C-alpha positions as CSV (number, residue, x, y, z in Angstrom):
1,M,-25.0,5.7,-33.0
2,S,-25.8,8.8,-35.1
3,L,-29.0,9.3,-37.1
4,V,-29.2,10.0,-40.8
5,T,-32.0,11.7,-42.5
6,L,-33.4,10.4,-45.8
7,S,-36.5,10.3,-47.9
8,I,-38.5,7.2,-48.8
9,N,-41.4,7.7,-51.2
10,D,-41.4,11.5,-50.5
11,K,-41.6,10.8,-46.7
12,T,-38.7,12.3,-44.7
13,I,-37.5,9.8,-42.0
14,Q,-34.6,9.2,-39.8
15,A,-32.7,5.9,-39.2
16,E,-29.6,4.8,-37.4
17,E,-26.4,4.9,-39.3
18,G,-25.7,1.3,-40.6
19,T,-29.5,0.5,-41.1
20,T,-30.4,-0.9,-44.5
21,I,-33.0,0.8,-46.7
22,F,-35.3,-2.2,-46.2
23,E,-35.1,-2.0,-42.4
24,A,-35.5,1.8,-42.4
25,A,-38.6,1.5,-44.6
26,K,-40.1,-1.3,-42.4
27,Q,-39.5,0.8,-39.3
28,N,-41.7,3.5,-40.9
29,N,-44.5,1.2,-42.1
30,I,-43.3,1.1,-45.7
31,L,-43.3,-2.5,-46.8
32,I,-40.9,-3.4,-49.6
33,P,-41.6,-6.7,-51.4
34,H,-38.8,-9.2,-50.7
35,F,-38.0,-12.9,-50.9
36,C,-34.6,-14.2,-49.8
37,Y,-34.3,-11.7,-46.9
38,L,-35.0,-13.2,-43.5
39,E,-34.7,-11.1,-40.4
40,N,-31.7,-12.0,-38.1
41,V,-30.9,-14.9,-40.4
42,H,-30.2,-14.0,-44.0
43,Q,-29.6,-10.8,-46.0
44,M,-27.4,-11.0,-49.1
45,G,-29.6,-9.6,-51.9
46,S,-29.5,-12.8,-53.9
47,C,-33.0,-12.6,-55.3
48,R,-33.1,-8.8,-56.0
49,I,-36.8,-8.7,-55.5
50,C,-36.4,-6.0,-52.9
51,V,-34.8,-3.6,-55.4
52,V,-35.5,0.2,-55.1
53,E,-34.6,3.3,-57.1
54,V,-32.2,5.6,-55.4
55,D,-31.6,9.1,-56.9
56,G,-28.1,9.4,-58.3
57,A,-27.6,5.6,-58.5
58,R,-27.1,4.2,-62.0
59,N,-28.8,0.9,-61.2
60,L,-31.6,-0.3,-59.0
61,M,-30.4,-1.2,-55.5
62,A,-31.1,-4.2,-53.4
63,S,-32.7,-2.6,-50.3
64,C,-31.9,-5.5,-47.9
65,V,-28.1,-4.9,-48.3
66,T,-27.9,-1.2,-49.1
67,E,-27.3,1.0,-46.1
68,V,-29.0,4.4,-45.7
69,R,-26.9,7.6,-46.0
70,E,-27.5,11.2,-45.3
71,G,-29.8,12.9,-47.8
72,M,-30.6,9.6,-49.7
73,V,-33.8,9.8,-51.8
74,V,-35.4,6.4,-52.2
75,H,-38.4,5.3,-54.4
76,T,-39.9,1.9,-53.8
77,N,-42.8,1.9,-56.2
78,T,-41.7,3.5,-59.5
79,S,-42.7,2.1,-62.8
80,K,-39.1,0.9,-63.4
81,V,-39.0,-0.8,-60.0
82,R,-42.4,-2.5,-60.5
83,K,-41.5,-3.7,-64.0
84,V,-38.1,-5.2,-62.8
85,R,-39.6,-6.8,-59.8
86,K,-42.2,-8.6,-61.9
87,V,-39.6,-9.7,-64.4
88,L,-37.4,-11.1,-61.6
89,Y,-40.3,-13.0,-60.1
90,E,-41.2,-14.5,-63.5
91,L,-37.6,-15.5,-64.1
92,I,-37.7,-17.4,-60.7
93,L,-40.9,-19.1,-61.8
94,S,-39.4,-20.0,-65.2
95,D,-37.2,-22.5,-63.4
96,H,-39.8,-23.6,-60.8
97,P,-42.4,-26.4,-61.2
98,K,-46.0,-25.0,-61.0
99,N,-47.6,-28.1,-59.4
100,C,-48.8,-26.0,-56.5
101,L,-51.9,-28.1,-55.7
102,G,-49.7,-31.1,-55.1
103,C,-47.1,-29.3,-53.1
104,H,-47.1,-29.5,-49.3
105,R,-46.4,-25.8,-49.1
106,N,-49.6,-24.9,-51.1
107,Q,-51.2,-21.8,-49.4
108,N,-48.3,-21.6,-47.0
109,C,-45.6,-20.7,-49.6
110,E,-43.7,-17.5,-49.6
111,L,-43.3,-17.6,-53.4
112,Q,-47.1,-17.8,-53.7
113,D,-47.5,-15.0,-51.2
114,L,-45.1,-12.8,-53.2
115,G,-46.9,-13.4,-56.5
116,E,-50.1,-12.3,-54.8
117,Q,-48.4,-9.2,-53.3
118,I,-46.9,-7.9,-56.6
119,Q,-49.9,-9.0,-58.6
120,I,-48.5,-11.5,-61.1
121,D,-51.1,-12.7,-63.6
122,G,-49.1,-14.6,-66.2
123,F,-45.9,-16.5,-67.0
124,R,-44.0,-15.1,-70.0
125,F,-40.8,-17.2,-69.6
126,E,-40.6,-20.9,-70.0
127,G,-37.8,-23.2,-70.9
128,V,-35.6,-26.1,-69.7
129,K,-35.4,-26.6,-65.9
130,S,-32.0,-26.5,-64.4
131,K,-32.4,-29.4,-61.9
132,D,-34.7,-32.2,-61.0
133,I,-33.2,-34.1,-58.1
134,V,-35.1,-35.5,-55.1
135,D,-32.9,-36.7,-52.3
136,S,-34.9,-38.8,-49.8
137,T,-32.0,-40.7,-48.3
138,S,-32.3,-38.9,-45.0
139,A,-34.6,-40.3,-42.3
140,S,-35.7,-36.8,-41.5
141,I,-35.4,-34.4,-44.4
142,V,-36.4,-34.6,-48.1
143,R,-34.6,-32.2,-50.6
144,D,-36.4,-31.5,-53.8
145,S,-34.0,-29.5,-56.0
146,S,-36.6,-28.8,-58.7
147,K,-38.3,-26.4,-56.2
148,C,-35.2,-24.7,-55.0
149,I,-35.1,-21.0,-56.0
150,L,-31.4,-20.5,-54.8
151,C,-32.3,-18.0,-52.1
152,R,-29.5,-19.5,-49.9
153,R,-31.4,-19.1,-46.7
154,C,-30.6,-22.8,-45.9
155,V,-26.9,-22.2,-46.6
156,T,-26.9,-19.4,-44.1
157,V,-28.7,-21.2,-41.3
158,C,-26.7,-24.4,-41.8
159,N,-23.3,-22.7,-41.8
160,E,-23.6,-19.5,-39.8
161,I,-26.3,-20.3,-37.2
162,Q,-25.9,-24.0,-36.8
163,G,-22.3,-24.4,-37.8
164,V,-22.8,-27.7,-39.5
165,G,-21.9,-26.8,-43.0
166,V,-23.8,-29.4,-45.1
167,M,-25.9,-27.1,-47.2
168,N,-23.8,-25.1,-49.7
169,A,-24.0,-23.7,-53.2
170,H,-22.2,-25.7,-55.9
171,H,-21.3,-24.7,-59.5
172,R,-22.3,-21.5,-61.1
173,G,-25.0,-20.0,-63.2
174,F,-27.7,-22.2,-64.6
175,A,-25.9,-25.3,-63.1
176,T,-26.0,-24.0,-59.5
177,F,-27.5,-26.3,-56.9
178,I,-27.8,-26.2,-53.1
179,G,-27.1,-29.2,-51.0
180,P,-24.2,-31.4,-49.9
181,S,-21.5,-32.1,-52.4
182,E,-22.4,-33.3,-55.9
183,D,-21.6,-37.0,-54.9
184,E,-23.1,-36.9,-51.4
185,S,-26.7,-37.2,-50.1
186,L,-28.2,-35.8,-47.0
187,G,-28.6,-39.3,-45.5
188,H,-24.9,-40.0,-45.8
189,S,-23.6,-36.7,-44.7
190,I,-22.8,-35.1,-41.4
191,C,-26.3,-33.5,-41.4
192,T,-27.7,-33.4,-37.8
193,N,-31.3,-33.6,-39.0
194,C,-32.1,-30.5,-37.0
195,G,-34.5,-29.2,-39.8
196,Q,-33.6,-25.5,-39.3
197,C,-33.1,-25.5,-43.1
198,I,-36.7,-26.6,-43.5
199,V,-37.9,-23.8,-41.2
200,V,-36.3,-21.1,-43.3
201,C,-37.0,-22.5,-46.7
202,P,-39.6,-20.3,-48.4
203,V,-40.9,-23.0,-50.8
204,G,-41.2,-26.8,-50.9
205,A,-37.5,-27.5,-51.7
206,L,-36.9,-28.8,-48.2
207,K,-39.5,-30.7,-46.1
208,E,-39.7,-33.3,-43.3
209,K,-40.0,-36.9,-44.4
210,D,-43.7,-37.5,-44.2
211,S,-45.0,-40.1,-41.7
212,T,-48.7,-39.3,-41.9
213,Q,-49.6,-42.3,-44.1
214,L,-47.7,-44.7,-41.8
215,V,-49.7,-43.4,-38.8
216,W,-53.0,-43.5,-40.7
217,D,-52.3,-47.2,-41.6
218,A,-51.6,-48.0,-38.0
219,L,-54.8,-46.2,-36.9
220,L,-56.9,-48.1,-39.4
221,D,-55.3,-51.4,-38.4
222,K,-57.7,-53.0,-35.9
223,S,-55.0,-55.4,-34.7
224,K,-52.9,-52.6,-33.4
225,T,-53.2,-50.7,-30.2
226,V,-52.0,-47.2,-31.2
227,I,-50.6,-45.0,-28.5
228,V,-49.5,-41.4,-29.0
229,Q,-47.4,-39.0,-26.8
230,T,-46.8,-35.3,-27.3
231,A,-43.8,-33.1,-26.5
232,P,-44.1,-29.9,-24.4
233,A,-43.3,-27.5,-27.2
234,V,-46.1,-28.9,-29.4
235,R,-48.9,-27.5,-27.2
236,V,-47.6,-23.9,-27.5
237,A,-47.3,-24.0,-31.3
238,L,-49.9,-26.3,-32.7
239,G,-52.7,-23.7,-32.4
240,E,-50.9,-21.5,-34.9
241,K,-51.9,-23.9,-37.7
242,F,-55.5,-23.3,-36.8
243,G,-55.5,-19.5,-36.6
244,F,-54.5,-19.1,-32.9
245,E,-51.9,-16.5,-32.0
246,P,-48.3,-17.8,-31.4
247,G,-48.0,-18.8,-27.7
248,T,-51.6,-19.9,-27.3
249,L,-51.7,-23.0,-25.1
250,V,-53.9,-25.7,-26.7
251,T,-53.0,-28.6,-24.5
252,G,-56.6,-29.7,-23.8
253,K,-57.7,-29.3,-27.4
254,M,-54.7,-31.2,-28.6
255,A,-55.5,-34.2,-26.4
256,T,-59.0,-34.2,-27.6
257,S,-58.0,-34.0,-31.2
258,L,-55.7,-37.0,-30.8
259,R,-58.6,-39.1,-29.5
260,E,-60.8,-37.9,-32.4
261,L,-58.1,-39.2,-34.7
262,G,-58.5,-42.6,-33.2
263,F,-55.5,-43.1,-30.9
264,N,-56.3,-45.7,-28.2
265,Y,-54.3,-43.9,-25.5
266,V,-53.0,-40.3,-25.3
267,F,-49.9,-40.0,-23.1
268,D,-47.7,-37.0,-22.3
269,T,-44.0,-37.0,-23.0
270,N,-43.8,-34.7,-20.1
271,F,-44.2,-37.7,-17.8
272,A,-40.9,-39.0,-19.1
273,A,-39.3,-35.6,-18.8
274,D,-40.0,-35.8,-15.1
275,L,-38.5,-39.3,-15.2
276,T,-35.5,-37.9,-17.1
277,I,-34.8,-35.4,-14.3
278,L,-34.8,-38.3,-11.7
279,E,-32.4,-40.3,-13.9
280,E,-30.2,-37.5,-15.2
281,G,-30.1,-35.7,-11.8
282,S,-29.0,-38.9,-10.1
283,E,-26.4,-39.5,-12.8
284,F,-25.0,-36.0,-12.3
285,L,-24.8,-36.4,-8.5
286,K,-23.1,-39.8,-9.0
287,R,-20.4,-38.2,-11.2
288,V,-20.0,-35.3,-8.8
289,T,-19.6,-37.7,-5.9
290,E,-17.0,-39.7,-7.7
291,T,-15.1,-36.6,-8.6
292,F,-15.0,-35.2,-5.1
293,T,-14.6,-38.4,-3.1
294,T,-12.6,-40.9,-5.2
295,A,-9.1,-41.1,-6.7
296,E,-10.6,-41.5,-10.2
297,P,-12.8,-38.4,-11.0
298,A,-15.8,-39.0,-13.3
299,V,-16.2,-37.2,-16.6
300,L,-17.3,-33.6,-16.1
301,P,-19.0,-31.4,-17.3
302,M,-21.9,-33.7,-17.8
303,I,-24.0,-32.7,-20.8
304,T,-27.7,-33.3,-21.4
305,S,-28.7,-35.8,-24.1
306,C,-32.4,-34.8,-24.8
307,S,-31.7,-33.3,-28.2
308,P,-31.0,-35.9,-31.0
309,G,-29.7,-33.3,-33.4
310,W,-27.1,-32.3,-30.8
311,I,-26.2,-35.9,-30.2
312,K,-25.5,-36.6,-33.9
313,Y,-23.5,-33.3,-34.1
314,V,-21.2,-34.3,-31.2
315,E,-20.9,-37.8,-32.6
316,H,-19.5,-36.3,-35.8
317,Q,-17.6,-33.3,-34.5
318,Y,-16.4,-34.4,-31.1
319,P,-16.4,-38.2,-31.1
320,N,-13.6,-38.4,-28.5
321,H,-15.7,-36.5,-26.0
322,L,-18.8,-38.7,-25.9
323,G,-18.2,-39.5,-22.3
324,H,-19.4,-36.1,-21.3
325,L,-22.9,-36.9,-22.5
326,S,-25.5,-38.1,-20.1
327,S,-26.4,-41.7,-20.9
328,C,-30.2,-40.9,-20.6
329,K,-32.4,-41.5,-23.6
330,S,-34.4,-38.5,-24.7
331,P,-37.8,-38.4,-22.9
332,H,-39.9,-39.7,-25.8
333,M,-37.7,-42.7,-26.2
334,M,-37.9,-43.4,-22.5
335,L,-41.7,-43.2,-22.7
336,G,-41.8,-45.5,-25.7
337,A,-39.7,-48.1,-23.9
338,L,-42.1,-47.9,-20.9
339,I,-45.2,-48.2,-23.0
340,K,-43.9,-51.4,-24.6
341,T,-42.8,-52.9,-21.2
342,Y,-44.5,-51.5,-18.1
343,F,-47.7,-50.4,-19.8
344,A,-48.0,-53.4,-22.1
345,E,-47.9,-55.7,-19.0
346,K,-50.6,-53.5,-17.3
347,I,-53.0,-53.9,-20.2
348,N,-51.9,-57.4,-21.1
349,I,-50.9,-56.7,-24.7
350,D,-48.0,-58.1,-26.6
351,P,-45.6,-55.2,-27.2
352,K,-45.4,-56.2,-30.9
353,D,-49.0,-55.3,-31.2
354,I,-48.5,-51.8,-29.9
355,F,-47.7,-48.9,-32.3
356,V,-46.2,-45.9,-30.5
357,V,-46.4,-42.4,-32.2
358,S,-44.4,-39.4,-30.9
359,V,-45.6,-35.9,-31.8
360,M,-42.5,-33.8,-31.7
361,P,-41.4,-30.3,-32.6
362,C,-38.3,-31.9,-34.0
363,T,-37.3,-33.5,-37.3
364,A,-34.2,-35.1,-35.8
365,K,-36.5,-37.4,-33.8
366,K,-37.3,-39.1,-37.0
367,F,-33.7,-40.1,-37.3
368,E,-33.4,-40.9,-33.6
369,I,-36.1,-43.7,-33.7
370,T,-34.1,-45.5,-36.4
371,R,-31.0,-45.8,-34.2
372,P,-30.2,-49.5,-33.4
373,E,-29.7,-48.4,-29.7
374,M,-33.4,-47.4,-29.4
375,E,-35.1,-50.6,-28.8
376,S,-35.9,-52.8,-25.7
377,N,-36.1,-56.6,-25.8
378,G,-35.8,-56.6,-29.6
379,V,-38.8,-54.2,-30.0
380,R,-38.4,-50.6,-31.2
381,D,-39.2,-48.0,-28.6
382,V,-41.1,-45.7,-30.9
383,D,-42.5,-46.6,-34.3
384,A,-43.3,-43.2,-35.9
385,V,-42.6,-39.5,-35.3
386,L,-45.0,-36.8,-36.5
387,T,-43.9,-33.2,-36.5
388,T,-46.3,-30.5,-35.2
389,R,-46.9,-29.6,-38.9
390,E,-47.7,-33.2,-39.8
391,L,-50.2,-33.5,-36.9
392,A,-52.0,-30.4,-38.0
393,R,-52.3,-31.8,-41.5
394,M,-53.8,-35.0,-40.1
395,I,-56.3,-33.1,-38.0
396,K,-57.4,-31.1,-41.1
397,D,-57.5,-34.2,-43.2
398,A,-59.8,-35.9,-40.7
399,G,-62.2,-32.9,-40.8
400,I,-61.8,-32.1,-37.2
401,D,-62.8,-28.5,-36.2
402,F,-59.8,-28.0,-33.9
403,A,-60.9,-24.5,-32.7
404,Q,-64.2,-25.8,-31.4
405,L,-62.9,-28.8,-29.6
406,P,-63.5,-29.1,-25.8
407,D,-60.5,-29.7,-23.6
408,S,-59.6,-33.1,-22.2
409,E,-56.8,-34.6,-20.1
410,F,-54.0,-37.0,-20.9
411,D,-54.5,-40.7,-20.0
412,S,-53.1,-42.3,-16.8
413,P,-50.7,-43.6,-15.7
414,L,-48.2,-42.0,-18.1
415,G,-50.0,-38.6,-18.5
416,L,-49.2,-36.8,-15.3
417,S,-46.4,-34.3,-15.3
418,S,-45.0,-31.4,-13.3
419,G,-44.3,-27.9,-14.5
420,A,-40.6,-28.8,-14.5
421,A,-41.4,-31.1,-17.4
422,D,-43.2,-28.4,-19.4
423,I,-40.1,-26.1,-19.4
424,F,-38.1,-28.9,-21.2
425,G,-39.6,-27.2,-24.3
426,T,-37.4,-24.1,-24.1
427,T,-33.8,-23.4,-23.8
428,G,-32.7,-23.5,-20.2
429,G,-35.7,-25.5,-19.1
430,V,-34.0,-28.8,-18.7
431,M,-31.3,-27.2,-16.5
432,E,-33.8,-25.4,-14.4
433,A,-35.9,-28.5,-14.0
434,A,-32.8,-30.4,-12.9
435,I,-31.8,-27.7,-10.4
436,R,-35.3,-27.8,-8.8
437,T,-34.8,-31.5,-7.9
438,V,-31.0,-31.7,-7.4
439,Y,-31.1,-28.8,-5.0
440,E,-33.6,-30.5,-2.7
441,L,-31.8,-33.9,-2.9
442,V,-28.4,-32.2,-1.9
443,T,-29.7,-29.8,0.7
444,G,-32.7,-31.6,2.1
445,R,-34.5,-28.3,1.9
446,E,-37.5,-27.3,-0.2
447,L,-36.7,-24.8,-2.9
448,P,-38.9,-21.8,-2.4
449,M,-41.5,-21.1,-5.2
450,E,-40.1,-17.7,-5.9
451,A,-36.7,-19.3,-6.6
452,L,-37.9,-21.9,-9.1
453,H,-37.0,-19.8,-12.1
454,V,-33.2,-19.5,-12.5
455,Q,-33.3,-16.0,-14.1
456,P,-29.8,-16.1,-15.7
457,L,-30.9,-19.2,-17.6
458,V,-34.0,-17.7,-19.0
459,G,-34.2,-16.1,-22.5
460,L,-32.8,-16.5,-26.0
461,K,-29.1,-15.6,-25.4
462,Q,-26.9,-18.1,-27.2
463,V,-24.9,-19.1,-24.1
464,K,-26.2,-18.6,-20.6
465,T,-24.4,-19.4,-17.4
466,A,-25.2,-19.5,-13.6
467,D,-23.2,-20.2,-10.4
468,L,-25.0,-22.1,-7.7
469,K,-23.3,-22.2,-4.2
470,I,-24.0,-25.2,-2.0
471,E,-24.4,-24.4,1.6
472,N,-25.3,-26.8,4.5
473,P,-26.0,-29.9,2.4
474,V,-27.3,-33.1,3.9
475,E,-24.7,-35.5,5.4
476,A,-24.4,-37.6,2.2
477,Y,-23.2,-34.6,0.3
478,S,-21.3,-32.8,3.0
479,F,-18.2,-32.8,0.7
480,L,-20.1,-30.2,-1.4
481,D,-20.4,-27.7,1.4
482,G,-19.2,-24.3,0.1
483,V,-18.7,-25.6,-3.5
484,T,-20.0,-23.4,-6.3
485,V,-21.5,-25.5,-9.0
486,K,-21.2,-23.8,-12.4
487,V,-23.7,-24.6,-15.1
488,A,-24.1,-23.4,-18.7
489,V,-27.0,-23.5,-21.2
490,T,-26.9,-23.1,-25.0
491,S,-29.3,-23.6,-27.9
492,G,-28.3,-23.9,-31.5
493,L,-25.3,-26.0,-32.5
494,K,-23.0,-22.9,-33.0
495,G,-23.3,-22.2,-29.3
496,A,-22.7,-25.9,-28.5
497,S,-19.4,-25.8,-30.5
498,K,-18.2,-22.9,-28.3
499,L,-18.7,-24.9,-25.2
500,M,-17.3,-28.1,-26.7
501,E,-14.1,-26.2,-27.8
502,E,-13.6,-25.3,-24.1
503,I,-13.9,-28.9,-23.1
504,R,-11.5,-30.0,-25.9
505,L,-8.9,-27.4,-24.7
506,G,-9.4,-28.4,-21.1
507,T,-10.6,-24.9,-20.1
508,S,-14.3,-25.6,-19.4
509,P,-15.2,-24.3,-15.9
510,Y,-18.6,-26.0,-15.9
511,H,-20.0,-29.0,-14.0
512,F,-23.2,-29.4,-15.9
513,I,-24.2,-28.2,-19.4
514,E,-27.6,-28.2,-21.2
515,V,-27.5,-28.2,-25.1
516,M,-30.5,-27.9,-27.3
517,G,-29.9,-28.4,-31.0
518,C,-32.2,-25.6,-32.3
519,P,-32.0,-21.9,-31.5
520,G,-34.3,-21.2,-28.6
521,G,-34.8,-24.9,-27.9
522,C,-37.7,-27.1,-28.9
523,I,-40.1,-24.2,-29.3
524,S,-38.4,-23.5,-32.6
525,G,-37.6,-27.0,-33.7
526,G,-37.4,-28.0,-37.3
527,G,-41.0,-29.4,-37.3
528,Q,-42.7,-26.4,-35.8
529,P,-45.2,-24.1,-37.7
530,R,-43.6,-21.3,-39.7
531,P,-42.6,-18.6,-39.4
532,V,-40.1,-18.9,-36.5
533,D,-38.4,-15.7,-35.5
534,D,-37.5,-14.2,-32.1
535,S,-40.9,-12.6,-31.6
536,V,-42.6,-16.0,-32.1
537,R,-40.0,-17.7,-30.0
538,M,-40.6,-15.4,-27.1
539,K,-44.4,-15.9,-27.2
540,R,-44.0,-19.7,-27.3
541,M,-41.4,-19.5,-24.4
542,Q,-43.7,-17.3,-22.3
543,A,-46.5,-19.9,-22.9
544,I,-44.2,-22.7,-21.7
545,Y,-43.6,-20.8,-18.5
546,R,-47.3,-20.1,-18.1
547,E,-48.0,-23.8,-18.3
548,D,-45.4,-24.5,-15.6
549,E,-46.6,-21.7,-13.4
550,G,-50.2,-22.9,-13.7
551,K,-49.5,-26.3,-12.2
552,Q,-49.7,-27.4,-8.6
553,L,-46.8,-29.8,-9.1
554,R,-43.7,-27.9,-10.3
555,K,-40.9,-30.3,-9.4
556,S,-40.2,-33.6,-11.0
557,H,-39.7,-35.6,-7.8
558,Q,-43.2,-34.5,-6.7
559,N,-44.8,-36.5,-9.6
560,K,-46.6,-39.3,-7.7
561,D,-47.1,-41.4,-10.8
562,V,-43.3,-41.3,-11.5
563,M,-42.5,-42.3,-8.0
564,A,-45.1,-45.1,-8.2
565,L,-43.3,-46.3,-11.4
566,Y,-40.1,-46.6,-9.4
567,K,-41.8,-48.4,-6.6
568,D,-43.8,-50.9,-8.7
569,F,-41.5,-51.4,-11.7
570,L,-38.1,-49.7,-12.0
571,G,-36.9,-49.9,-8.5
572,H,-34.7,-46.8,-8.2
573,P,-33.0,-44.3,-10.5
574,L,-29.9,-45.7,-12.2
575,G,-31.0,-49.2,-11.2
576,H,-30.6,-52.3,-13.4
577,L,-34.0,-52.0,-15.1
578,S,-33.6,-48.2,-15.5
579,H,-30.3,-48.7,-17.2
580,E,-31.8,-51.4,-19.5
581,L,-34.8,-49.3,-20.6
582,L,-34.0,-45.7,-20.1
583,H,-30.2,-45.3,-20.9
584,T,-28.2,-45.7,-24.0
585,T,-24.8,-45.4,-25.7
586,Y,-23.5,-43.2,-28.5
587,V,-21.6,-43.8,-31.7
588,K,-18.3,-42.3,-33.0
589,R,-19.0,-41.1,-36.5
590,D,-16.8,-39.8,-39.3
591,K,-16.2,-36.1,-39.0
592,N,-16.3,-35.8,-42.8
C-alpha cells in the first residue's frame, strides 16, 4: 500500500493510504480527544468529539472516519476545534444524569475522563431529558437508557461482531433510543447475555445485574456454609482492578482475598474443567466409535457446551441442531452440583444450607444458573454468580489491601487442577486440553511435553482449524488407524455462525468444534475489567499459558483428585451418576 504525506499540527508525517486522520495522528503520538470511536470495533463519527480542522474544508471533519490524503494539512487544537469540542461535550451532558457518585462507573467512566481531558468546568445547557427507561428484565444485563449517550458502540458489537442483532437504534432525533424493539425487553429477547455490549459501553448505560448484596447477605448469614469457586480467566484479569498490569497472575492473592471476605471454602472451577475433559472427551470418543462401527452414526461434529452465551445463541438460531452440542454442563455448574452432593456428604451438611458462589468472567453465567435444568435433587447447583468486576468491588468494599495480600492455595478436595484446565480461559484452550487427554486414551502413548500446545489453535483468529492424524491406536480404537480427525475452534458468535452454517448445509468437514461466546474466549468475557482490546487479550492469553506451563500436572487425566472422585463417588465417565449430576439438555427457543 502506498504512503501519503500530510501535515498534522505543523508536523510532516507519512501514513498508509486508507488510514484515517485519527489513526495517523495516534501513530505519531498526537492524541485527538474522542469518544464513540473504539479500535477494531466501532468508528462511525457519531459523537463528533474527534473533529479536526482541515485546510480547504468548509466544515470541521470527524477524524475517526476521514481518510488522509496527499498534502492534507490538519489542525487538531485550533480555537474553533476546542470551542466546538466543548460545546459537543456539553450537549451530551445536557441529556445525561449527573449523579456520578451513585453510578457504578464513577471514576471508571469514559465520559468523565473526556471531561477531564478537554477541561470542562461548567454546564451551560440544561433541559428535558429524552429518555428514562431502566430495563432489568434480563438475568444478566441492566439497561439504563437515561445514561445512554447514543454512541452506538453496543449496536456495532451486537450486530457486527457477535451477530446477534438485539441492540439497535430506534426512532430519530431527540426520540432516539438504543435497545431491542420498543415493545421488547432484553429479558424477553434473543439476547445471549454475553455482555460484550457492557464491555464496550463508555458510560453506565449497560451493566451486569448486581449480585454483590445477595452474596454479602449469604456471607453474613451464620446458618449458611458459603463456598466460592473461581474460573481460570479471573486470575489473569482481577489484578487490573488493583493497579496490576494486564496479564498479571494473581491466583494466590485472589484465593486469600476470598477467605478474607469470609467464604468458608475456596475451590477452583479448574477442578471441574479437568472433570469436563474426562466427560466430554469420553462423550466424543463414544460418538466417534458409534459413527465408525455401527449402522447408525452418532451426531458429528460434536460441539463444546462450556459457554452459556453460545448455548443460548444456538438454542435461538439453530434449534434443530442442538444434537451437535455436548451434553456436559459448564465446569462451574458441574462443580456446584458436586459441592451440593459429594462435598456436602463429606462435611455432613444439608445441601440446602450450602450457598455456592461462582466468580466468573462471564455475564451469561448469571442467566445460566437460573435455567431449570441446572439443579440436582431439587437443589440449585449454583446460587449466585459474581463477575470479576463485582468481586473487585466487594474486595474494595471490605477494605482489603489486595496488592499486599500473601498468596494461598485453594482448598481440597475440589481445588487441585492441571494446566489443561487453566487454558479453558482462552480460545482454543478447551480443544487443546481435550486433545491432550483423548490422544493418550486413543493411542496409549504419552503426548510429549513439547507437543502439548497445538499451535494452529493458539491465537485470536476468529476461526482456527487443525488436522490430527491417528496412527497405531490401541486395539479398542483400531478402527481409527490412519483417520485424520478434523477440529475447529472459534470465539465470538459471528464465527460460530459460520461454522453452524456449514453444519446446516451439510458441508462441515469437522469432527469436533470448540465455541466460546466472547471474542478471544473467557479472557474477554462480559464481566472482565475494561478496557478489553486485542493487546489486553494477548497479555491475558499469555498469562493463561504461563499458568499452564508452570504446573507439574498438565493433563486432565493426571489430576489425582479427579480420579479419586470417580473411584469414590462417580464411578466412571458417562456413568449413571455422572449423567445425573454433570450432564444436561437444551431448549429449542423462538428465533425471533
